[in-house]
C-alpha positions as CSV (number, residue, x, y, z in Angstrom):
1,M,4.6,-8.2,16.3
2,A,3.9,-10.1,13.1
3,K,5.8,-10.0,9.6
4,Y,3.9,-9.6,7.0
5,Q,4.8,-9.9,3.2
6,F,2.6,-8.2,0.1
7,F,2.5,-9.6,-3.1
8,C,1.1,-7.8,-5.9
9,L,-0.1,-8.5,-9.7
10,P,2.0,-7.0,-12.2
11,N,0.2,-3.6,-13.6
12,S,-2.4,-3.5,-11.1
13,N,-1.2,-0.1,-9.5
14,R,-1.0,-2.3,-6.3
15,E,-4.6,-2.6,-6.1
16,K,-4.9,-6.2,-6.5
17,F,-2.7,-7.4,-3.7
18,T,-2.7,-10.2,-1.2
19,Y,-0.2,-10.9,1.6
20,L,1.0,-13.5,4.2
21,N,2.2,-13.8,7.7
22,M,5.4,-14.9,7.5
23,A,4.9,-17.0,11.0
24,D,2.6,-19.2,9.4
25,E,4.3,-22.8,9.0
26,Q,3.1,-22.9,5.4
27,F,4.6,-19.4,4.4
28,I,7.0,-21.2,2.0
29,E,4.5,-23.2,0.3
30,Q,2.2,-20.5,0.0
31,K,4.8,-17.9,-1.7
32,K,5.8,-20.1,-3.9
33,Q,2.1,-20.7,-5.0
34,L,1.7,-16.8,-5.5
35,L,4.8,-16.3,-7.2
36,A,3.8,-19.2,-9.8
37,A,0.3,-17.4,-10.1
38,G,2.0,-14.4,-11.4
39,F,2.5,-12.3,-7.9
40,K,5.2,-10.4,-7.5
41,V,6.6,-9.6,-3.9
42,E,6.0,-5.7,-3.1
43,D,8.2,-3.6,-1.2
44,D,9.8,-4.7,2.4
45,V,7.8,-6.9,5.2
46,I,5.5,-4.9,7.3
47,L,5.3,-5.5,11.0
48,A,2.2,-5.1,12.3
49,E,0.1,-6.4,15.3
50,T,-2.9,-7.3,13.1
51,D,-3.7,-7.7,9.5
52,E,-5.9,-4.9,9.6
53,K,-3.0,-2.7,10.7
54,A,-0.5,-4.4,8.0
55,V,-3.0,-3.5,5.2
56,E,-3.6,0.0,6.4
57,H,0.5,0.5,6.3
58,F,0.7,-1.0,3.0
59,K,-2.2,1.2,1.5
60,S,-0.8,4.1,3.2
61,N,2.1,3.8,1.4
62,F,0.7,3.6,-1.6
63,I,-1.5,6.9,-0.9
64,Y,1.5,9.0,-0.2
65,V,3.5,7.5,-3.1
66,M,0.2,8.5,-5.2
67,E,0.2,12.0,-3.9
68,E,3.8,12.8,-4.5
69,Y,3.5,11.4,-8.2
70,N,0.3,13.7,-8.3
71,N,1.8,16.6,-7.0
72,A,4.7,16.6,-9.5
73,N,2.5,18.0,-11.8
74,F,1.6,21.7,-11.3
75,I,-2.1,21.7,-12.2
76,T,-2.7,18.7,-9.6
77,A,-0.5,20.1,-7.1
78,L,-2.2,23.7,-7.8
79,I,-5.8,21.8,-7.0
80,N,-4.2,19.7,-4.0
81,A,-3.4,23.1,-2.6
82,I,-7.0,24.7,-3.1
83,I,-8.4,21.6,-1.6
84,N,-6.3,21.7,1.6
85,G,-6.7,25.4,1.8
86,Y,-10.6,24.9,1.8
87,K,-10.2,22.2,4.4
88,S,-8.1,24.2,6.9
89,V,-10.4,27.3,6.4
90,F,-13.6,25.6,7.3
91,N,-12.4,22.9,9.7
92,K,-12.8,19.7,7.4
93,K,-11.1,16.7,7.2
């Protein structure tokens, strides 16, 4: 499995990101360039078989965090409960 390091622009809510494969010979130089351009290292290293799986894992963590944040508010938690209840009753995904 390859190791990937993700970088995000500050105040972009993890929507503006890029990543580097840490096995790349130019990893250190590319990392320096990203940091100089204003990117910040985001989270821990992600182990994945492909670039696509690494990005999927990175994004899934974001979705989980956002769901937890939204569920902290009573109104959004209630709305999510209604939506999930509807999906389970009508076998929707």
